N, CA, C and O atoms as a GROMACS GRO file, in nm:
protein
  432
    1MET      N    1  -2.558   2.906  -0.953
    1MET     CA    2  -2.457   3.009  -0.935
    1MET      C    3  -2.456   3.054  -0.790
    1MET      O    4  -2.556   3.048  -0.719
    2GLN      N    5  -2.341   3.099  -0.750
    2GLN     CA    6  -2.327   3.146  -0.614
    2GLN      C    7  -2.341   3.297  -0.610
    2GLN      O    8  -2.310   3.367  -0.706
    3GLY      N    9  -2.386   3.344  -0.497
    3GLY     CA   10  -2.399   3.488  -0.479
    3GLY      C   11  -2.264   3.549  -0.447
    3GLY      O   12  -2.163   3.478  -0.445
    4PRO      N   13  -2.260   3.677  -0.422
    4PRO     CA   14  -2.132   3.742  -0.390
    4PRO      C   15  -2.077   3.688  -0.258
    4PRO      O   16  -2.151   3.660  -0.164
    5ARG      N   17  -1.945   3.674  -0.255
    5ARG     CA   18  -1.881   3.623  -0.135
    5ARG      C   19  -1.882   3.729  -0.026
    5ARG      O   20  -1.869   3.848  -0.052
    6THR      N   21  -1.898   3.682   0.094
    6THR     CA   22  -1.892   3.776   0.206
    6THR      C   23  -1.746   3.796   0.242
    6THR      O   24  -1.664   3.706   0.226
    7LYS      N   25  -1.713   3.912   0.291
    7LYS     CA   26  -1.576   3.942   0.328
    7LYS      C   27  -1.552   3.893   0.470
    7LYS      O   28  -1.636   3.909   0.559
    8ASN      N   29  -1.435   3.833   0.489
    8ASN     CA   30  -1.396   3.796   0.624
    8ASN      C   31  -1.253   3.842   0.649
    8ASN      O   32  -1.190   3.901   0.561
    9VAL      N   33  -1.202   3.816   0.766
    9VAL     CA   34  -1.070   3.865   0.804
    9VAL      C   35  -0.961   3.805   0.716
    9VAL      O   36  -0.859   3.869   0.691
   10TYR      N   37  -0.983   3.681   0.669
   10TYR     CA   38  -0.879   3.610   0.596
   10TYR      C   39  -0.893   3.624   0.444
   10TYR      O   40  -0.820   3.558   0.371
   11ASP      N   41  -0.982   3.707   0.396
   11ASP     CA   42  -1.002   3.727   0.253
   11ASP      C   43  -0.893   3.820   0.200
   11ASP      O   44  -0.894   3.940   0.228
   12VAL      N   45  -0.800   3.764   0.125
   12VAL     CA   46  -0.684   3.840   0.076
   12VAL      C   47  -0.728   3.950  -0.020
   12VAL      O   48  -0.677   4.062  -0.012
   13ASN      N   49  -0.820   3.920  -0.107
   13ASN     CA   50  -0.864   4.021  -0.205
   13ASN      C   51  -0.924   4.143  -0.135
   13ASN      O   52  -0.899   4.257  -0.177
   14ALA      N   53  -1.001   4.121  -0.032
   14ALA     CA   54  -1.060   4.234   0.040
   14ALA      C   55  -0.951   4.317   0.107
   14ALA      O   56  -0.961   4.440   0.112
   15LEU      N   57  -0.848   4.250   0.159
   15LEU     CA   58  -0.739   4.323   0.223
   15LEU      C   59  -0.662   4.408   0.122
   15LEU      O   60  -0.622   4.520   0.152
   16LEU      N   61  -0.643   4.354   0.003
   16LEU     CA   62  -0.568   4.429  -0.098
   16LEU      C   63  -0.648   4.546  -0.154
   16LEU      O   64  -0.590   4.648  -0.192
   17GLN      N   65  -0.779   4.532  -0.161
   17GLN     CA   66  -0.862   4.640  -0.215
   17GLN      C   67  -0.877   4.754  -0.116
   17GLN      O   68  -0.895   4.869  -0.154
   18GLU      N   69  -0.870   4.720   0.012
   18GLU     CA   70  -0.884   4.823   0.115
   18GLU      C   71  -0.755   4.828   0.196
   18GLU      O   72  -0.745   4.760   0.299
   19PRO      N   73  -0.656   4.905   0.152
   19PRO     CA   74  -0.526   4.908   0.221
   19PRO      C   75  -0.536   4.953   0.366
   19PRO      O   76  -0.448   4.922   0.446
   20SER      N   77  -0.640   5.024   0.400
   20SER     CA   78  -0.651   5.069   0.539
   20SER      C   79  -0.671   4.950   0.633
   20SER      O   80  -0.634   4.957   0.750
   21ARG      N   81  -0.727   4.842   0.584
   21ARG     CA   82  -0.748   4.723   0.667
   21ARG      C   83  -0.621   4.639   0.678
   21ARG      O   84  -0.613   4.550   0.763
   22LEU      N   85  -0.522   4.667   0.594
   22LEU     CA   86  -0.400   4.588   0.590
   22LEU      C   87  -0.301   4.641   0.693
   22LEU      O   88  -0.224   4.733   0.664
   23ASN      N   89  -0.302   4.584   0.811
   23ASN     CA   90  -0.206   4.625   0.914
   23ASN      C   91  -0.128   4.502   0.960
   23ASN      O   92  -0.159   4.389   0.921
   24SER      N   93  -0.030   4.524   1.041
   24SER     CA   94   0.059   4.415   1.081
   24SER      C   95  -0.015   4.308   1.161
   24SER      O   96   0.017   4.190   1.150
   25ALA      N   97  -0.111   4.347   1.241
   25ALA     CA   98  -0.186   4.247   1.319
   25ALA      C   99  -0.266   4.156   1.227
   25ALA      O  100  -0.272   4.035   1.248
   26THR      N  101  -0.325   4.214   1.126
   26THR     CA  102  -0.402   4.135   1.030
   26THR      C  103  -0.312   4.041   0.952
   26THR      O  104  -0.346   3.926   0.928
   27VAL      N  105  -0.196   4.092   0.913
   27VAL     CA  106  -0.101   4.009   0.838
   27VAL      C  107  -0.053   3.894   0.926
   27VAL      O  108  -0.044   3.780   0.879
   28ARG      N  109  -0.022   3.923   1.052
   28ARG     CA  110   0.022   3.817   1.144
   28ARG      C  111  -0.087   3.713   1.165
   28ARG      O  112  -0.060   3.593   1.166
   29SER      N  113  -0.210   3.759   1.180
   29SER     CA  114  -0.319   3.662   1.201
   29SER      C  115  -0.338   3.577   1.075
   29SER      O  116  -0.368   3.458   1.084
   30ARG      N  117  -0.322   3.638   0.959
   30ARG     CA  118  -0.332   3.563   0.833
   30ARG      C  119  -0.219   3.460   0.823
   30ARG      O  120  -0.242   3.346   0.782
   31GLU      N  121  -0.098   3.501   0.861
   31GLU     CA  122   0.016   3.409   0.860
   31GLU      C  123  -0.011   3.290   0.952
   31GLU      O  124   0.013   3.175   0.916
   32GLU      N  125  -0.061   3.320   1.070
   32GLU     CA  126  -0.090   3.213   1.167
   32GLU      C  127  -0.197   3.119   1.113
   32GLU      O  128  -0.185   2.997   1.126
   33TYR      N  129  -0.300   3.175   1.054
   33TYR     CA  130  -0.407   3.094   0.995
   33TYR      C  131  -0.352   3.003   0.886
   33TYR      O  132  -0.383   2.884   0.881
   34LEU      N  133  -0.270   3.059   0.797
   34LEU     CA  134  -0.213   2.979   0.688
   34LEU      C  135  -0.117   2.873   0.741
   34LEU      O  136  -0.113   2.762   0.688
   35ARG      N  137  -0.040   2.905   0.844
   35ARG     CA  138   0.048   2.805   0.904
   35ARG      C  139  -0.032   2.690   0.963
   35ARG      O  140   0.003   2.573   0.946
   36MET      N  141  -0.140   2.723   1.031
   36MET     CA  142  -0.224   2.617   1.089
   36MET      C  143  -0.282   2.528   0.979
   36MET      O  144  -0.285   2.406   0.992
   37GLN      N  145  -0.328   2.590   0.871
   37GLN     CA  146  -0.382   2.513   0.758
   37GLN      C  147  -0.275   2.423   0.698
   37GLN      O  148  -0.299   2.306   0.670
   38ARG      N  149  -0.154   2.480   0.679
   38ARG     CA  150  -0.044   2.401   0.623
   38ARG      C  151  -0.009   2.284   0.715
   38ARG      O  152   0.008   2.171   0.668
   39ASP      N  153   0.002   2.311   0.845
   39ASP     CA  154   0.036   2.206   0.940
   39ASP      C  155  -0.069   2.096   0.942
   39ASP      O  156  -0.037   1.978   0.951
   40ARG      N  157  -0.195   2.136   0.933
   40ARG     CA  158  -0.303   2.038   0.932
   40ARG      C  159  -0.296   1.952   0.805
   40ARG      O  160  -0.313   1.830   0.812
   41LEU      N  161  -0.270   2.015   0.691
   41LEU     CA  162  -0.257   1.939   0.566
   41LEU      C  163  -0.138   1.844   0.570
   41LEU      O  164  -0.148   1.730   0.526
   42LEU      N  165  -0.025   1.892   0.621
   42LEU     CA  166   0.093   1.807   0.631
   42LEU      C  167   0.069   1.690   0.724
   42LEU      O  168   0.113   1.578   0.696
   43ALA      N  169  -0.001   1.713   0.834
   43ALA     CA  170  -0.032   1.604   0.927
   43ALA      C  171  -0.124   1.502   0.861
   43ALA      O  172  -0.106   1.381   0.878
   44MET      N  173  -0.223   1.550   0.786
   44MET     CA  174  -0.313   1.458   0.716
   44MET      C  175  -0.237   1.375   0.613
   44MET      O  176  -0.257   1.254   0.603
   45LYS      N  177  -0.149   1.440   0.537
   45LYS     CA  178  -0.070   1.368   0.437
   45LYS      C  179   0.021   1.265   0.503
   45LYS      O  180   0.035   1.153   0.454
   46ALA      N  181   0.084   1.304   0.614
   46ALA     CA  182   0.175   1.212   0.683
   46ALA      C  183   0.099   1.091   0.736
   46ALA      O  184   0.147   0.979   0.726
   47SER      N  185  -0.018   1.114   0.794
   47SER     CA  186  -0.095   1.001   0.847
   47SER      C  187  -0.144   0.911   0.734
   47SER      O  188  -0.145   0.789   0.749
   48GLU      N  189  -0.183   0.969   0.622
   48GLU     CA  190  -0.226   0.889   0.506
   48GLU      C  191  -0.109   0.808   0.451
   48GLU      O  192  -0.126   0.691   0.417
   49ARG      N  193   0.007   0.870   0.441
   49ARG     CA  194   0.125   0.800   0.393
   49ARG      C  195   0.162   0.685   0.486
   49ARG      O  196   0.196   0.576   0.440
   50GLU      N  197   0.154   0.709   0.617
   50GLU     CA  198   0.186   0.605   0.714
   50GLU      C  199   0.087   0.489   0.703
   50GLU      O  200   0.126   0.372   0.711
   51LYS      N  201  -0.041   0.522   0.685
   51LYS     CA  202  -0.143   0.418   0.670
   51LYS      C  203  -0.116   0.334   0.545
   51LYS      O  204  -0.128   0.212   0.549
   52GLN      N  205  -0.081   0.400   0.435
   52GLN     CA  206  -0.052   0.328   0.311
   52GLN      C  207   0.071   0.239   0.328
   52GLN      O  208   0.073   0.126   0.279
   53MET      N  209   0.173   0.290   0.395
   53MET     CA  210   0.294   0.210   0.415
   53MET      C  211   0.264   0.088   0.503
   53MET      O  212   0.317  -0.020   0.478
   54ASN      N  213   0.179   0.104   0.604
   54ASN     CA  214   0.142  -0.009   0.687
   54ASN      C  215   0.067  -0.114   0.606
   54ASN      O  216   0.092  -0.233   0.622
   55GLU      N  217  -0.023  -0.070   0.519
   55GLU     CA  218  -0.098  -0.164   0.436
   55GLU      C  219  -0.004  -0.238   0.341
   55GLU      O  220  -0.017  -0.360   0.323
   56VAL      N  221   0.090  -0.167   0.282
   56VAL     CA  222   0.184  -0.229   0.189
   56VAL      C  223   0.272  -0.330   0.263
   56VAL      O  224   0.295  -0.440   0.213
   57SER      N  225   0.320  -0.292   0.380
   57SER     CA  226   0.408  -0.384   0.454
   57SER      C  227   0.331  -0.506   0.502
   57SER      O  228   0.387  -0.616   0.505
   58GLN      N  229   0.204  -0.491   0.538
   58GLN     CA  230   0.124  -0.607   0.577
   58GLN      C  231   0.102  -0.700   0.459
   58GLN      O  232   0.114  -0.821   0.473
   59ARG      N  233   0.071  -0.643   0.343
   59ARG     CA  234   0.053  -0.726   0.223
   59ARG      C  235   0.182  -0.797   0.187
   59ARG      O  236   0.181  -0.914   0.150
   60ALA      N  237   0.294  -0.726   0.197
   60ALA     CA  238   0.422  -0.785   0.161
   60ALA      C  239   0.458  -0.897   0.258
   60ALA      O  240   0.512  -1.000   0.216
   61SER      N  241   0.430  -0.879   0.385
   61SER     CA  242   0.463  -0.984   0.482
   61SER      C  243   0.373  -1.106   0.464
   61SER      O  244   0.416  -1.218   0.492
   62GLN      N  245   0.251  -1.087   0.418
   62GLN     CA  246   0.162  -1.200   0.394
   62GLN      C  247   0.202  -1.276   0.268
   62GLN      O  248   0.190  -1.398   0.263
   63GLU      N  249   0.249  -1.205   0.166
   63GLU     CA  250   0.281  -1.268   0.039
   63GLU      C  251   0.423  -1.323   0.036
   63GLU      O  252   0.454  -1.407  -0.049
   64ARG      N  253   0.507  -1.280   0.124
   64ARG     CA  254   0.647  -1.319   0.121
   64ARG      C  255   0.662  -1.464   0.167
   64ARG      O  256   0.602  -1.502   0.267
   65PRO      N  257   0.740  -1.545   0.095
   65PRO     CA  258   0.760  -1.684   0.136
   65PRO      C  259   0.835  -1.690   0.268
   65PRO      O  260   0.923  -1.608   0.295
   66ARG      N  261   0.800  -1.788   0.349
   66ARG     CA  262   0.857  -1.796   0.483
   66ARG      C  263   0.988  -1.876   0.486
   66ARG      O  264   1.068  -1.858   0.578
   67THR      N  265   1.011  -1.962   0.388
   67THR     CA  266   1.132  -2.042   0.388
   67THR      C  267   1.210  -2.020   0.259
   67THR      O  268   1.156  -1.970   0.160
   68ALA      N  269   1.335  -2.059   0.263
   68ALA     CA  270   1.419  -2.047   0.143
   68ALA      C  271   1.370  -2.141   0.034
   68ALA      O  272   1.376  -2.109  -0.085
   69LYS      N  273   1.320  -2.258   0.075
   69LYS     CA  274   1.269  -2.356  -0.022
   69LYS      C  275   1.149  -2.297  -0.097
   69LYS      O  276   1.138  -2.313  -0.219
   70ALA      N  277   1.062  -2.231  -0.025
   70ALA     CA  278   0.946  -2.170  -0.088
   70ALA      C  279   0.989  -2.057  -0.181
   70ALA      O  280   0.932  -2.039  -0.288
   71ALA      N  281   1.088  -1.981  -0.139
   71ALA     CA  282   1.137  -1.871  -0.222
   71ALA      C  283   1.197  -1.925  -0.352
   71ALA      O  284   1.174  -1.869  -0.459
   72ARG      N  285   1.275  -2.034  -0.342
   72ARG     CA  286   1.332  -2.093  -0.464
   72ARG      C  287   1.221  -2.144  -0.555
   72ARG      O  288   1.230  -2.131  -0.677
   73GLY      N  289   1.117  -2.204  -0.496
   73GLY     CA  290   1.005  -2.252  -0.576
   73GLY      C  291   0.936  -2.139  -0.649
   73GLY      O  292   0.899  -2.154  -0.765
   74LEU      N  293   0.919  -2.027  -0.582
   74LEU     CA  294   0.856  -1.912  -0.646
   74LEU      C  295   0.945  -1.856  -0.757
   74LEU      O  296   0.896  -1.812  -0.860
   75MET      N  297   1.076  -1.859  -0.734
   75MET     CA  298   1.168  -1.809  -0.835
   75MET      C  299   1.165  -1.897  -0.960
   75MET      O  300   1.180  -1.847  -1.071
   76ARG      N  301   1.145  -2.028  -0.941
   76ARG     CA  302   1.138  -2.119  -1.056
   76ARG      C  303   1.007  -2.104  -1.131
   76ARG      O  304   0.998  -2.139  -1.249
   77GLY      N  305   0.908  -2.052  -1.064
   77GLY     CA  306   0.780  -2.029  -1.133
   77GLY      C  307   0.666  -2.112  -1.079
   77GLY      O  308   0.553  -2.095  -1.124
   78SER      N  309   0.692  -2.201  -0.985
   78SER     CA  310   0.580  -2.279  -0.930
   78SER      C  311   0.506  -2.192  -0.830
   78SER      O  312   0.564  -2.147  -0.731
   79ARG      N  313   0.381  -2.169  -0.856
   79ARG     CA  314   0.301  -2.081  -0.772
   79ARG      C  315   0.235  -2.157  -0.657
   79ARG      O  316   0.172  -2.096  -0.571
   80GLY      N  317   0.248  -2.287  -0.655
   80GLY     CA  318   0.183  -2.366  -0.551
   80GLY      C  319   0.249  -2.353  -0.416
   80GLY      O  320   0.193  -2.396  -0.316
   81GLY      N  321   0.365  -2.295  -0.412
   81GLY     CA  322   0.435  -2.283  -0.286
   81GLY      C  323   0.509  -2.412  -0.257
   81GLY      O  324   0.537  -2.490  -0.348
   82ILE      N  325   0.541  -2.434  -0.132
   82ILE     CA  326   0.615  -2.555  -0.099
   82ILE      C  327   0.518  -2.671  -0.086
   82ILE      O  328   0.402  -2.654  -0.047
   83GLU      N  329   0.567  -2.788  -0.121
   83GLU     CA  330   0.487  -2.909  -0.106
   83GLU      C  331   0.555  -2.990   0.004
   83GLU      O  332   0.677  -3.003   0.006
   84ASN      N  333   0.476  -3.044   0.092
   84ASN     CA  334   0.539  -3.116   0.201
   84ASN      C  335   0.587  -3.253   0.154
   84ASN      O  336   0.551  -3.299   0.045
   85ASP      N  337   0.668  -3.317   0.236
   85ASP     CA  338   0.733  -3.442   0.198
   85ASP      C  339   0.634  -3.556   0.179
   85ASP      O  340   0.658  -3.645   0.097
   86ASP      N  341   0.523  -3.555   0.252
   86ASP     CA  342   0.424  -3.662   0.237
   86ASP      C  343   0.364  -3.662   0.097
   86ASP      O  344   0.344  -3.768   0.038
   87VAL      N  345   0.335  -3.545   0.045
   87VAL     CA  346   0.276  -3.534  -0.089
   87VAL      C  347   0.377  -3.584  -0.192
   87VAL      O  348   0.341  -3.656  -0.285
   88LEU      N  349   0.502  -3.545  -0.177
   88LEU     CA  350   0.605  -3.589  -0.270
   88LEU      C  351   0.625  -3.740  -0.263
   88LEU      O  352   0.642  -3.805  -0.366
   89ALA      N  353   0.623  -3.796  -0.143
   89ALA     CA  354   0.639  -3.941  -0.128
   89ALA      C  355   0.522  -4.015  -0.193
   89ALA      O  356   0.541  -4.117  -0.258
   90ALA      N  357   0.401  -3.963  -0.176
   90ALA     CA  358   0.284  -4.026  -0.238
   90ALA      C  359   0.294  -4.021  -0.389
   90ALA      O  360   0.258  -4.117  -0.457
   91ARG      N  361   0.341  -3.912  -0.442
   91ARG     CA  362   0.357  -3.901  -0.588
   91ARG      C  363   0.461  -4.000  -0.639
   91ARG      O  364   0.442  -4.062  -0.744
   92ARG      N  365   0.570  -4.015  -0.565
   92ARG     CA  366   0.674  -4.112  -0.606
   92ARG      C  367   0.618  -4.254  -0.607
   92ARG      O  368   0.648  -4.333  -0.697
   93GLU      N  369   0.538  -4.287  -0.506
   93GLU     CA  370   0.478  -4.421  -0.500
   93GLU      C  371   0.386  -4.444  -0.620
   93GLU      O  372   0.387  -4.552  -0.679
   94ILE      N  373   0.308  -4.343  -0.655
   94ILE     CA  374   0.218  -4.357  -0.771
   94ILE      C  375   0.298  -4.376  -0.899
   94ILE      O  376   0.261  -4.458  -0.983
   95VAL      N  377   0.408  -4.303  -0.914
   95VAL     CA  378   0.492  -4.317  -1.032
   95VAL      C  379   0.550  -4.457  -1.040
   95VAL      O  380   0.550  -4.519  -1.146
   96GLU      N  381   0.600  -4.508  -0.928
   96GLU     CA  382   0.657  -4.643  -0.926
   96GLU      C  383   0.551  -4.748  -0.959
   96GLU      O  384   0.578  -4.843  -1.033
   97LYS      N  385   0.431  -4.731  -0.906
   97LYS     CA  386   0.323  -4.825  -0.933
   97LYS      C  387   0.286  -4.823  -1.081
   97LYS      O  388   0.267  -4.929  -1.141
   98LEU      N  389   0.277  -4.704  -1.139
   98LEU     CA  390   0.247  -4.694  -1.282
   98LEU      C  391   0.357  -4.757  -1.367
   98LEU      O  392   0.328  -4.822  -1.467
   99LYS      N  393   0.482  -4.738  -1.328
   99LYS     CA  394   0.593  -4.797  -1.403
   99LYS      C  395   0.584  -4.949  -1.401
   99LYS      O  396   0.601  -5.015  -1.504
  100THR      N  397   0.557  -5.005  -1.284
  100THR     CA  398   0.549  -5.152  -1.275
  100THR      C  399   0.432  -5.205  -1.355
  100THR      O  400   0.443  -5.310  -1.418
  101GLU      N  401   0.319  -5.133  -1.355
  101GLU     CA  402   0.204  -5.177  -1.434
  101GLU      C  403   0.234  -5.171  -1.584
  101GLU      O  404   0.197  -5.261  -1.658
  102ILE      N  405   0.302  -5.065  -1.627
  102ILE     CA  406   0.337  -5.052  -1.769
  102ILE      C  407   0.435  -5.160  -1.810
  102ILE      O  408   0.422  -5.218  -1.918
  103GLU      N  409   0.534  -5.189  -1.725
  103GLU     CA  410   0.631  -5.294  -1.755
  103GLU      C  411   0.562  -5.430  -1.760
  103GLU      O  412   0.596  -5.514  -1.844
  104ALA      N  413   0.466  -5.452  -1.670
  104ALA     CA  414   0.394  -5.580  -1.668
  104ALA      C  415   0.314  -5.597  -1.796
  104ALA      O  416   0.310  -5.707  -1.852
  105LYS      N  417   0.249  -5.491  -1.843
  105LYS     CA  418   0.170  -5.499  -1.967
  105LYS      C  419   0.262  -5.514  -2.088
  105LYS      O  420   0.225  -5.581  -2.185
  106ALA      N  421   0.380  -5.454  -2.083
  106ALA     CA  422   0.474  -5.464  -2.195
  106ALA      C  423   0.530  -5.606  -2.206
  106ALA      O  424   0.562  -5.650  -2.316
  107ASN      N  425   0.543  -5.676  -2.095
  107ASN     CA  426   0.596  -5.813  -2.096
  107ASN      C  427   0.492  -5.914  -2.143
  107ASN      O  428   0.528  -6.025  -2.179
  108ILE      N  429   0.366  -5.879  -2.143
  108ILE     CA  430   0.261  -5.974  -2.184
  108ILE      C  431   0.259  -5.992  -2.331
  108ILE      O  432   0.177  -6.069  -2.382
   0.00000   0.00000   0.00000
């Protein structure tokens, strides 16, 4: 448990209990203190929001496809991204070779 709070200039409850302490200078200083606190909180929130937006934009730029072909591939559902022409040509050659082997075995 905590002990009794000490009174300070910015303690609202102490000001309300002792109206003699409540003067315009005290109210102005309290207003200034609260404005500074608000400004500091708003600045912290703004910097945090900016940091989050930077992180999101960096992630989005890394994940975004660089070409229209890659984008179409992602839209179709292939997650491998784009495949270069050499890989496709090699696959076509393998398919043709398998076809000729199957036809040769079927003719036997």
